[in-house]
C-alpha positions in Angstrom: 57.8 143.1 111.3 54.4 141.6 110.7 51.5 143.3 110.3 53.7 146.7 109.0 53.9 148.2 105.3 57.1 150.0 104.5 57.8 152.9 102.2 59.9 153.6 99.5 63.9 155.0 99.5 63.1 158.3 98.1 59.7 158.3 99.7 61.3 158.4 103.0 63.8 161.5 103.2 62.1 162.5 106.6 63.4 158.7 107.9 66.7 159.0 107.1 67.2 162.7 108.6 65.1 160.5 112.0 67.6 158.2 112.2 70.8 160.2 112.5 69.6 162.4 115.1 67.9 159.9 116.8 67.6 160.7 120.8 70.7 157.9 121.8 71.2 155.6 125.0 74.8 156.8 124.8 76.2 160.1 122.5 79.6 159.3 121.7 81.2 163.0 121.4 84.1 163.0 118.8 84.5 166.2 117.4 83.0 169.4 116.5 82.0 168.3 112.7 80.9 164.5 113.7 78.2 163.2 115.9 77.6 159.8 116.5 74.3 158.2 118.6 73.9 154.6 119.2 70.5 152.7 119.6 69.3 148.8 119.7 68.1 147.0 116.9 67.0 143.7 116.3 68.5 141.3 113.2 65.4 140.2 110.9 65.8 138.5 107.0 65.6 140.4 104.2 63.4 138.2 102.2 62.0 134.6 102.8 60.9 132.2 100.7 58.6 129.4 100.8 58.5 125.8 99.6 55.2 125.4 98.4 53.8 122.2 96.0 51.7 122.5 93.1 50.1 119.5 92.8 49.2 116.3 95.1 51.4 113.8 95.6 53.7 111.3 97.3 56.5 112.7 98.6 59.5 109.9 98.1 62.8 111.9 98.9 64.2 115.1 101.0 67.5 116.4 100.0 68.6 118.2 102.5 68.9 118.6 106.4 67.6 121.4 108.5 69.9 124.9 108.5 71.6 123.6 105.2 72.6 126.7 103.1 71.2 125.8 99.9 72.5 127.3 96.8 69.4 128.9 94.0 68.6 126.0 91.8 69.5 122.7 94.3 67.5 120.2 94.3 65.0 120.0 97.4 62.0 117.8 97.5 61.3 114.6 95.1 57.7 113.5 94.5 56.9 109.9 93.5 56.0 110.7 89.2 55.5 107.2 88.0 51.4 108.2 88.2 51.5 111.6 86.7 54.6 109.8 83.7 51.7 107.3 82.7 49.6 110.4 82.6 52.4 111.9 80.2 52.6 109.1 77.8 48.9 108.7 77.7 48.7 112.5 77.0 51.1 112.0 73.9 48.9 109.1 72.3 45.6 111.2 72.5 48.0 114.2 70.8 48.7 111.3 67.6 45.6 109.8 67.6 44.4 113.8 66.9 46.8 114.2 64.4 46.2 111.5 62.3 42.4 112.3 62.3 43.4 115.5 61.0 45.6 114.0 58.2 42.6 111.9 57.4 39.9 115.2 57.5 42.2 117.2 55.5 42.5 114.2 52.6 38.5 113.8 53.0 37.8 117.5 52.2 40.8 117.4 49.6 38.8 114.7 47.8 36.0 116.1 48.1 37.0 119.8 46.5 37.6 117.9 43.5 34.4 116.0 43.4 32.6 119.2 43.3 34.5 120.6 40.9 33.5 118.0 39.0 29.9 118.1 40.0 29.9 114.7 40.7 29.1 115.5 44.7 27.1 118.8 46.3 28.4 122.0 48.1 26.9 120.9 51.4 28.9 117.5 51.3 32.4 119.9 50.8 31.1 121.6 53.8 30.7 119.2 55.9 34.7 118.1 55.5 35.4 121.1 55.9 33.9 121.2 59.4 35.2 117.7 60.1 38.4 119.4 59.5 38.3 122.3 61.4 37.0 120.1 64.7 39.4 117.7 64.2 42.3 120.6 64.1 41.1 122.1 67.2 41.1 118.5 68.7 44.9 118.7 67.9 45.3 121.8 69.4 43.6 120.2 72.7 45.2 117.4 72.7 49.1 119.5 72.4 48.1 121.5 75.6 46.7 118.8 77.6 50.5 116.8 77.0 52.3 120.5 78.1 50.2 120.7 80.7 51.0 117.3 81.8 54.8 117.8 81.1 54.8 120.8 83.3 53.0 118.8 86.0 55.2 116.2 86.2 58.8 118.5 85.7 56.7 120.5 89.1 57.1 116.8 91.3 61.0 118.1 91.9 60.5 121.2 94.0 64.0 123.5 93.6 65.5 126.5 96.1 64.0 129.5 94.3 66.3 132.0 96.2 69.8 130.9 98.2 69.9 131.1 101.7 69.6 128.9 105.2 66.7 126.1 105.0 65.0 125.4 107.7 63.4 121.5 109.2 61.3 119.9 106.6 57.5 120.2 107.9 56.7 116.9 106.2 58.3 113.6 106.4 58.8 111.0 103.4 55.7 109.1 102.5 53.5 112.1 103.6 50.6 112.4 100.4 50.9 116.1 100.2 47.1 116.7 99.1 45.4 120.1 98.1 43.9 121.1 101.9 47.6 120.3 103.5 49.1 122.3 100.7 46.7 125.3 101.3 47.3 125.4 104.9 50.9 125.6 105.0 54.0 125.0 102.8 56.5 122.6 103.1 59.8 124.2 104.0 61.1 128.0 104.6 64.8 129.7 103.2 65.6 132.7 104.8 68.6 135.0 102.6 71.1 135.7 105.0 73.2 137.9 102.4 72.0 141.3 102.8 70.7 140.9 106.6 68.5 143.8 107.8 67.9 145.5 111.0 65.1 147.0 112.4 65.1 150.0 115.1 62.4 152.7 116.1 63.0 156.0 116.7 60.3 158.2 118.7 57.7 160.9 117.1 59.5 164.2 119.0 62.6 163.1 116.4 61.0 162.7 113.5 59.1 166.2 113.6 62.1 167.9 114.5 64.1 166.6 111.6 61.5 165.7 109.1 62.8 169.0 106.6 66.8 168.1 107.6 67.8 166.4 104.3 65.8 166.6 100.4 67.0 163.7 99.1 68.6 160.0 100.1 71.9 160.8 98.7 71.7 164.4 101.1 71.2 161.6 103.9 74.2 159.2 102.3 77.0 161.9 102.8 76.1 162.8 106.3 75.9 159.3 108.0 77.6 156.0 108.7 75.2 153.2 109.8 77.4 150.3 111.9 76.5 147.6 113.9 77.6 146.7 117.4 77.9 143.3 118.2 76.6 141.0 121.5 80.3 141.0 123.2 81.0 144.2 121.6 83.0 144.3 118.9 82.1 146.4 116.1 80.8 144.3 112.7 83.4 145.2 110.0 80.7 146.1 107.5 78.7 149.5 107.3 75.0 149.5 106.5 72.1 152.0 104.7 68.6 152.8 105.1 66.3 151.0 103.3 62.9 152.0 104.3 60.6 153.0 107.4 57.6 151.7 108.9 53.8 153.9 107.3 52.7 154.6 111.0 53.4 155.0 114.4 52.9 151.7 116.9 50.9 152.7 120.2 53.9 154.0 122.2 54.5 156.7 119.4 57.1 154.9 117.7 58.3 154.4 114.3 60.1 151.8 112.9 63.8 151.8 110.2 64.9 149.5 108.1 68.9 149.3 107.4 71.0 146.7 105.1 74.1 144.8 105.3 76.3 142.6 103.9 76.3 139.2 105.1 78.7 137.4 102.6 80.3 135.1 105.9 76.5 134.7 107.7 77.3 135.5 110.9 74.6 137.8 111.4 71.3 135.7 112.1 67.8 137.0 112.3 66.9 137.9 115.9 70.0 138.8 117.0 70.1 142.1 119.1 72.3 144.5 118.5 73.5 147.8 118.8 73.2 150.7 116.2 76.0 153.6 115.8 75.4 156.3 113.5 78.3 158.8 112.6 77.0 161.6 111.1 78.8 164.5 109.6 77.8 168.5 111.0 76.5 170.9 107.7 
């Protein structure tokens, strides 16, 4: 699957036609209005998510075990937050000081405006007071942004599951200090979504060429075929599937990949499993 791109379902009507007309390893005659064709495929994840910290820090706790099912939003990793908590307090103190300085600058400006109105001081002194007030106001804005940034950093010292699925082992141990270089090399865990799950299989060029114009829309293709899985033990998987995309190029063997998607509520199906694809096609 690596290195390939896939076209949207609306743009691959030809692929639907190719799949249902694919040269089968075994063809089971049913009746004059229906054909069944089978071929091999491999299950692949529909979606994966890499867990990676945004900032440097000491990993203090791992809250899962390898292979565990995690729900979106579950707490996965905790980093030591003591230093960052101090940074938040420092930035909050700077904000308070900046706000106090702004209040003083505004009071000074008001007083000088009053003195200028009485012709006691020059207009230049009023301009200087206005400039000092503007600088103090800018300092407050900067200090508030610093607080927001430090609070955001503190919040991101705990990592949560972005999707639901099966999580890998942690690629780092508790007590490891995660550096920028380590973060850039790889994540620290990966979640694989198992429901829905996808299956990839291939069709040859001659089948593609013969059937490219058969269906004009994906709706027509859906009305004309049903897709099912046969498991390695010979059992029929109870949930049917739909085709979702196809590769935009042929490989060296002049075959092109097709992707289908199936619900997997019990997580029986796992990536890497080889299965048989059964396509039941209605005759026009």
